C-alpha positions, -999 to 999 in steps of 0.1 A, spaced: 708 389 -67 716 372 -33 690 340 -31 679 325 4 659 296 18 625 299 29 609 275 46 572 271 38 561 277 72 574 311 65 552 325 38 516 341 48 498 367 27 525 380 5 549 384 36 578 362 46 588 364 80 626 358 85 646 345 112 670 358 131 696 340 116 683 353 81 680 387 92 714 385 106 727 372 72 710 397 49 712 431 72 746 424 89 769 403 64 755 411 34 751 447 40 715 447 24 691 475 39 652 481 34 641 481 3 667 461 -9 653 430 -30 667 396 -30 653 363 -42 638 333 -18 638 303 -26 612 273 -11 637 244 -20 608 228 -38 612 243 -75 593 281 -69 617 314 -65 600 345 -56 615 383 -61 611 399 -23 618 430 -5 631 438 27 616 454 54 623 457 90 624 425 101 604 408 73 601 406 37 573 411 11 571 394 -20 570 410 -51 566 387 -77 569 350 -87 598 338 -107 599 313 -135 636 296 -131 648 264 -148 677 254 -136 670 214 -126 679 182 -149 653 171 -170 654 135 -148 654 126 -110 691 117 -98 696 95 -68 731 90 -57 742 60 -33 774 68 -20 793 48 2 809 70 30 842 77 22 863 84 53 876 118 67 850 151 57 853 142 19 812 131 19 811 172 22 825 183 -9 809 154 -27 770 167 -11 782 202 -23 796 192 -58 766 170 -65 745 194 -54 758 222 -79 758 196 -107 720 190 -103 714 157 -77 678 152 -67 688 124 -37 719 115 -23 717 85 1 750 80 21 754 38 28 778 21 56 796 -2 32 816 -35 40 845 -9 35 831 23 50 851 33 84 833 66 89 807 65 117 783 94 112 768 108 138 736 129 138 755 166 136 772 150 104 738 147 89 727 184 95 758 195 85 753 178 52 717 191 48 734 223 55 763 222 27 732 211 0 709 239 9 740 267 7 753 247 -25 719 249 -40 713 285 -33 751 297 -46 742 276 -82 708 287 -86 688 258 -83 652 255 -74 655 227 -56 672 213 -27 684 180 -28 674 156 -2 698 141 22 688 108 36 699 94 67 732 66 63 721 31 62 736 -1 59 740 -9 20 716 -44 24 689 -16 38 685 10 10 675 -16 -18 639 -15 -12 637 20 -18 639 25 -55 613 9 -79 606 24 -112 642 37 -111 670 30 -138 693 17 -112 735 11 -116 762 1 -93 798 15 -108 825 -9 -106 866 -2 -109 876 -31 -129 862 -57 -155 846 -52 -185 815 -34 -175 799 -11 -201 806 25 -196 779 44 -177 778 70 -205 772 42 -231 743 32 -208 728 68 -204 731 71 -240 715 35 -248 684 51 -229 675 70 -258 665 104 -254 667 103 -216 655 144 -221 623 132 -231 617 98 -216 583 94 -201 579 104 -165 581 66 -154 614 64 -169 630 102 -154 645 86 -124 678 73 -122 697 59 -89 734 53 -94 754 36 -68 795 44 -60 817 26 -37 841 39 -8 879 36 -9 887 -2 -23 857 -3 -40 824 -26 -33 832 -60 -21 820 -89 -46 792 -97 -23 777 -60 -24 780 -61 -64 762 -97 -61 734 -84 -37 731 -51 -60 728 -72 -92 696 -97 -74 682 -62 -70 681 -51 -106 710 -31 -105 733 -27 -138 773 -30 -133 789 -1 -153 827 15 -155 833 49 -150 866 45 -176 896 26 -176 912 44 -147 908 40 -110 887 70 -93 885 82 -56 856 76 -38 855 115 -38 860 117 -74 833 88 -88 803 107 -78 809 143 -93 818 122 -124 789 106 -123 767 138 -120 789 152 -148 783 127 -173 744 129 -168 743 166 -166 759 164 -200 733 141 -214 705 159 -202 715 194 -212 737 195 -243 
């Protein structure tokens, strides 16, 4: 059944006021008709079975869906070149990320615009609908690497590096104990992955000074596009298997 994200302001008295874009998508693109059903999601954890009318929809019942990871995962991602960040947002949304914080590192070449941020948020919304998420990940505005640290208190914090003898991220996650059943204050993790060429030595030092632990994603050198997806794959495996 088709799922679409609805803003909280569109809900009123068991009715959903559909925007013109949503009407076009449901009636013209999907070829749904009056009386057909779809799932409305508010992007904050709730789903409703809904039925189409002429230009709005009626809420039939609230649905119970459990598709979210048991921990909140924030990815700090140094912006890669080209459009690779589009696919990072898409794939990591499918894998259960809670928040993505794009950062401009010393080796970042991309200069993001406001249009890029709008595009990333739209991609996240579409990927959440497709993958049956109940929550739409938050995509933060890009900031410099040095500006990001004040946001993470009571998080387990890791920074991924490509070389050296750092412990594997999987080992660190398992050493936390059963993170699926950990206390609420330990249910948040933030993991930073670098851009092409990785983090500079200075950036790693700054992260360590701010409570981050240095970890590895394996013996091979991963592309900037690949690393965040590997991170989310490991976390989802630890939490869901």
